N, C-alpha and C positions, 0 to 999 in steps of 0.2 A: 680524681674519680668522683668525689662528692659533689664538686662543682658541676660536673656533667649531668648529674642526676637532676639538678634543679632546672635545667634548661629544657623544659618540655612544653612550653606554651607557644601557641602559634605566633604570638606577637613578636617573638624574638627570632623567628625564622627568617631566612632570606626572602627577598621580594619575588614577585611572579616571574621576573626575568632570570632568577637564579638557575644554575645548572643542576640537572638531575644527577645524582650519583651514578657513575659508571665505574665499577671496579672489576677489572679483568685479571685472570691468571696470566702467567707468562706465556701460556700456550694460546691465549686469546679468548678463552671461555669466560663469559660474564658470570660473576658470583651472584647468587640469587638473594641478595639482601632484601629486596622489596617483597618478593613472594614469600620468603620465610617470615618476615615481619607481619605480613597480612595474616598468615596462618596463626602466628602467635597471638595476634589481636583477637581472632575468632576464638581461640582457646581461652584467652582472658575473659571474653564475654560469657562463655559457658561457666567459668569459675565464678564470675560475678553473680550470675543467676543462681548458682548453687551455694552462694554465700561463703566461699572459701576465703579465709583471711589472706592467703597469698595472691589473690587476684590482682591487687594493686602492684605487687612486686612484679608479676608477669607483665602487667601493662607498661611498666617502666623499662622492660628488657630491651636493650639495644636502641634506645631512643636517640642517643647521641653517639656517633662514631667518629673517633679521631684517628686519622691515618698519617703515616709518614710517607712522603712521596719521593721517589728517586728522581733527581733533577735531570738526568740524562734520558731515562726511559719513560718517566711518568708513572712507573709501576707503583701501586699503592700497597702499603703494608699496615694492617690494623695495629694501632698503637695503644689506644685506650677505649674502653667502653665499660658498660655494666651489664652482666648477664644474670638472669634470675636463677638459672640452673635447675629449673623445674623439669621433672621427668618427661612431660608431654609437650614442652615448649619446642616449637619447630626450629626457632633460631638456635637454641642451645643444643638440640639434638643434631642439627647439621654440623655445628662446630665440633661437638663431641665425637661424631662419627669420623670426621677428618682427622682429629687428633688420635683416635683409637687406631685407625688404619695406618697412619704414619708411624706411630710408636711400634705397632706390632711388626710392620715390615722391617724396621730397624732391628728389632729383637730377633726376628727370623733370620735376617742376614748374618747376625752375629752367631747364632746357633749353627748355621751352615758352615761358618768358618771353623768353629770349634769341633763340630761333629759332621764332617763332610759326607760320611757314609750313612748318616741318619736317614730314616724314612718318615714320610709325613702322611697322616690320615685325616680325613674330615668326617666327623661323627655328628649325627643329629639324633637327639633323644627326645621322645614325646611322651605325654600321658593323656588321659581322657580330658575332654573339654569341661569347663566349669561355667556357671551361669550368673554369678554375682561377685561383688567385690570381696566378700568374706571368704568365699571358696577360693578365689584367685589368690588372696593373701596366704591362705594355708597351703595351697598347691605350690606356690613359688618357694615358700620356706622348705617344703618337702623336697622339691627339685634340687635345691642347693645341698641339702643334707644327703639325699640319695646319691648325688654325684660324688660328694666327698667320700662316701662309703665305697662306691664302686671303684674309684681309682686306687683304692688301697687293697683290692683283691689281688692275691698273689700273682695270678697269671697275667694280670694287667700291669701291676707295679714292676715286675721284674724286667720288663722291656721298655718301660715308659721313661723317656728322658724329660719330658715336660709337656705342658698344654696351655692353651688359652681358651677360656670359656666365655661365651656370650649368650645371654638369655633373651628370648624374643616372645612377645605376646601378639597374637593376631585375633581378629574378630570374625566370627562366622556370620556372614550377612543373612543367611537363611534363618537360623534359630537364635541369633544374637548371643551365642556362647563364646567363650574365650579359650583359645588354644595356646598353651604355654609350652615352650620347647627350648632345648639347649642346642646351640651349635658349638662344636669343640674342634679346635685345631690341635691334633695330637702329634707329638714328635716321638718316634720310637727307635730303638736300636735296629740295625739292619738284620740282627738275629731273629727279629719278629717273624720274618718270612721264611726262615730256614727250615723249620720242622713243625709238626703238629703240637709239640709241647709248648711252643711259643706263639704260633699263629692262632688268632681268634676269628673264626668265621662269624658271619652275621647272626646266625642262630644263637651262638654262644654270647655274643654281645647283647642280644635281646634277653637271654636268660639272666645274664649278669644285671642288666638294668631292671628287670622284673624283680629280681631278688633284692637289689639295693633299695628299690622303691616300695617293697613289700606289697606288690600288686597281686590281684586275683585274676588278672587278664594279661594277655601278651601285648605289650606296648609296641608301637611302631618305632623301629630303630633303623637308621641308614648309616652304613659305613663304607667309605671308598678311599682308595689310595690316590694321593696326588704326587706329581713328579716335578719337583722344583729345579729342573735342569734349565740351562740358559734358553734353549729353544722352546721350553715349556713353562717359562717364567710366569706366564699369565695364569697357569693352573693354581699355583700357590697364592698369587695375588688375589685371584677371585675368591679363594677360600678365606683369606684374611678379610676381604671386604664383606663377605657373607657374615662373618662373626662380628664385624664392626658396624653393621648397619643399625638403624634406629631400633630401639627396643619395642616401640609401637609406631606403626605408620599413622601419620595424621589423617589419611583418608579413612582410617577405621573409626575415627570419632568425629569426622567432619563430613557428615552426610547431608542430605536435603531434609532430614527429619530431626527437628530440634529435640523432641522428646527422647529419641534414641541417643542423640549426641549427649544429652544431659546425663542419661543413665550410664552410658559408656564411660564418660569422663569421671563420674562419681565412682564407678566400679574400679576403673584403672588407677585412680588416685589412691583408693584404699588398698588395692592389690600390690601396687609398686612402692608403697610407703616404706622407706628405710630398707630397701632391698639392694644388695650388691649384685648387679646384673653382669658385671665383667670381672673376671679373675684370671690370674696366671698361676701356674704351679711348676715345680721342679726347676729345671735349668732356665726356662723362660722367665720365671719369677726372679731368679737370681740375677739374670742379665738386666731385667727391668730395674732392679735396685742398683746394680753396678753402673748403669748408664744414667742414673739419677733422674729417671723419667718421672714426670708429674703424675698425680692421680688422675685417671681418665674421667671418672664419674663426678668428682667434686673439685677438680683442680682448675687450672687456668684455661679458659676457653678463648683467650685472645691470641696467644702464641701457639697455635696448633701446628704450625710448620716450624719445628725447632731448628731445621737446617738453615733457614733464612734469617739472618741477623738484621736488626733494625738499626739504621744509621740515625743516631740521636741528633745529628746536626741537619738532617734532611728537613725540608720545609713541611709544615703541618697543613693538613686539609681536614676540615670538620664537616660532617654531614649530619643534618638534623632531620628527624622524622616529622613530616608535616601531616597532622591528623586530618585536616580538611582535604588536602590534595593527595593523601595516601601514597606518599613516596618520600624518599630521602633527597634533600637538597643541600648543595654545598655552600660552605662559607670558607674562603681561603684566607689564611693569615700570611 
């Protein structure tokens, strides 16, 4: 790994006749290595202007990719690289979202085996927008604390089997404020829908969230049932993907206005610093541990598809990022 980090000068890259990296999934879809790296470079440039110490670390992210290639199919599997793991890095967020989605689908499948009669809900919890990094920092802390309080309320807890929580921040392009909200995949006992003692209508969810957050206004809350039957499998998968998406979209801090971009990156860096944006609870947390799944936020971003094993004897293909030509080029061993 350390050797790969040193190989980032153009003079060691393949010559002009070298092949551009083309990495496709088994379904034939091309993986967006180049586009994600270009966005990561734009992010690095903003960090550099803001004099963040981690700018150089972001610059090095994914500069050298080593793959193992299947001799029969030519299918590539990422084997080694170095990721910066910064919250706003497009390369890292792309890999993190794939890992998150894959892990959660495994956990959900196991829950459905153990609790076939369980019901699933998709909950979105919001609060008022904020306008700078300090307010965002405080609001995200309050969101996590408020959610922990709310799931302990008796009427919620008595039917709750488990949950998966993902926090997202979006930027309002009109007033440049930040909207922080939580997406939650909830697994509840089927008794949840049996009677009014168990069932929680939207108004009550709103009241619970208002109480948990100690708000003086009615927040926006959305709750809906999802039905993970075979013919409706896409319903729960889309809910998983919604909770697993990037915490911040790169389009929110990559506009045509550099001053806006600089302020947004500075605010988001301050707000997201040392925040846990993904968490599991109840049976979902237990299964995550039982399956020995890696930490999504700070874990391995190379092996995001744990179903697919790497053949250590397969031949190696190394792709280098060429700064002048702004693409990945191959060197085959």
